[in-house]
N, C-alpha and C positions, 0 to 999 in steps of 0.2 A: 296409537302410541306415536306414529309419525306426526300427527297433528299437535301433540303435546310438545315434541321436540321443536317443531316449527314455532310454536307459540312461545316456548322458553327462549329459543334464539332471538325471535323478534323483541321479546321483552329485554333480554340482555343487551341487544344492539340499541334499542331505544334508551335504555338507561345510560349506556356509553355516550350516545348522541347527546342527550341532555347534560350530562356531566361535562362533556367536552364544550358544549355551548356555554355553560355556566363558568367554567374555567376561563374560556377565551374572553367573556364579557368582563369577568373580574379583573383579568390582566389588562384589558383596555381601560378600565376605570382606573386602575393603579398607575398606568402610564400616563393617562390623560391628567392625572393630578400631579404626577411627578415631573413631567416635561416643562410645564410652565414654571414650576418652582425652580427647577435646574436653571432655566434661562434667566430668571430674576436674580439668582445668586451669582451667576457668571457675569451678568451686566454690572453688578456691584463689585466685581473683582474678587469674589469669594469662591472657594472650591466647595462643591456640594460634597456630602458625606459619601454618597454612591453615585456612580454613573448610571445611565439609563439601562445598560446591559445587565448590570447587577440588579437593578430594580426589577427588570423584566424576570430574571431567573427567581428572585425572591417572591415576586408576585405569582409566578407559576406554581411555585412550591406551595405557598400559602393557599392559594385558590384550589389546588389539587387536594390538599389537606381537608379543606371545608367541603369539597365536592364528595369526598368519601364519607365524611360524617353525615352530610345531608341525604346521600343515597341510602345510607343504613337507616336513617330515621324515616325516610319517605317510602321505603318498601312496605312496611306493615301499615302505615297510613293509607297507602294506595290500595291494598288488599281490603282494608276496612271499607273505604270508599266504594270499592267495586261491589262488595256485598250489599251496601246500602243503595246500589244502582245510582251512584253519584260519580261515575267515572268519565265525565265529559271534559271538554277542554277547559271550561271555566273551573271546574274542580282542580284540574292539573295546575292551572295558573295560580289559584288561591292557595293550594297546598304548597307550591314551590315558593310563593312568597312567604307564607306563614313559617313554614319549616326553616327557611334560610334565615329569617328574622329571629326565630327561636334559637337556632344554633349560634348565630352570631352574638346575641345577647346573653345567652347562658355561658358561652365560652369566655366572654369578656367580663361577666359579672363574677364568674368563679375565679378568674385570674386577678381580679381587683381587690384591693384592700377596702376600698370604699363601696359598700353595698347598700347605700342610702337610695331612697326612691328617686332623687334627682339624678344620681349616677346611672341607675337602670334606665330612666327616661332618656338620658344622653346616649347610652348604648343603643336604645331603640331607634333614636333619631339618626345616629351615625350608621345604622344597619339598613336604612331604607334603600339606598342605592344598590347595596348587595342582595337585599330582598327582591328588588326589580329584576336583577339578573337571574335570581332564583326562579322568579315567575316565568321569565322567558325560557329558561332551561326546563321547567315543568311543561310548558307549551310544546316545545320541541320534543320532549319525551312522549307526550301524548300523541303528537302529530306522526312520529316515527312508528309508535306502536298501533296506530290505527290507520293503515294505508287505505287510500281511496275515500276516507271519511273526512269531510270538511265542514266547518261550522256553517250553519245557515247564514244567508246574508240578508234576509228580509226583516221586516219589523216584527217584533215579537217572537222571533225565532222561526217564523215561516218562510219557506223558500219563495223566491221572487217569481220563479216560473211555475206554470202549472205541472202537476205531476205527470209523468209519462204514461200514456195509455196505449196499449198495444193496438195496432191496426187490425181492422176486421178482415 
């Protein structure tokens, strides 16, 4: 029973760490896009619609909204991958990327009046940077949920050093 509680705590902590990572990366992407635009507007003598503080708060709310949606989507997918014995770091990165891109595209396509193939492809293209953040968030989630386990560094997944042999 204690082992289940520890595992559940670790899973919740890992999910929170992944969500936090995804939110921080999304906020950084938003600020990275907004800051140069604000500087260009001010250089032309125009007033931006929002200052960077407001952009930061809106980005934080926006990213948190998506983090909750993606966490709800990813939990059953991760359980399914675990049953298929595909719960490695690569699976976490691919699942984070695909689920983030799916959530972004679906949310934008459902909210848009234009549902043509071209519009959906544009949503997919605009979601790649968010999906990259989702991939990193998936890696962080995997890394926190598997303490002490690190990806192999050798070619073909083989460790570079020889396996440890007990001394006689």
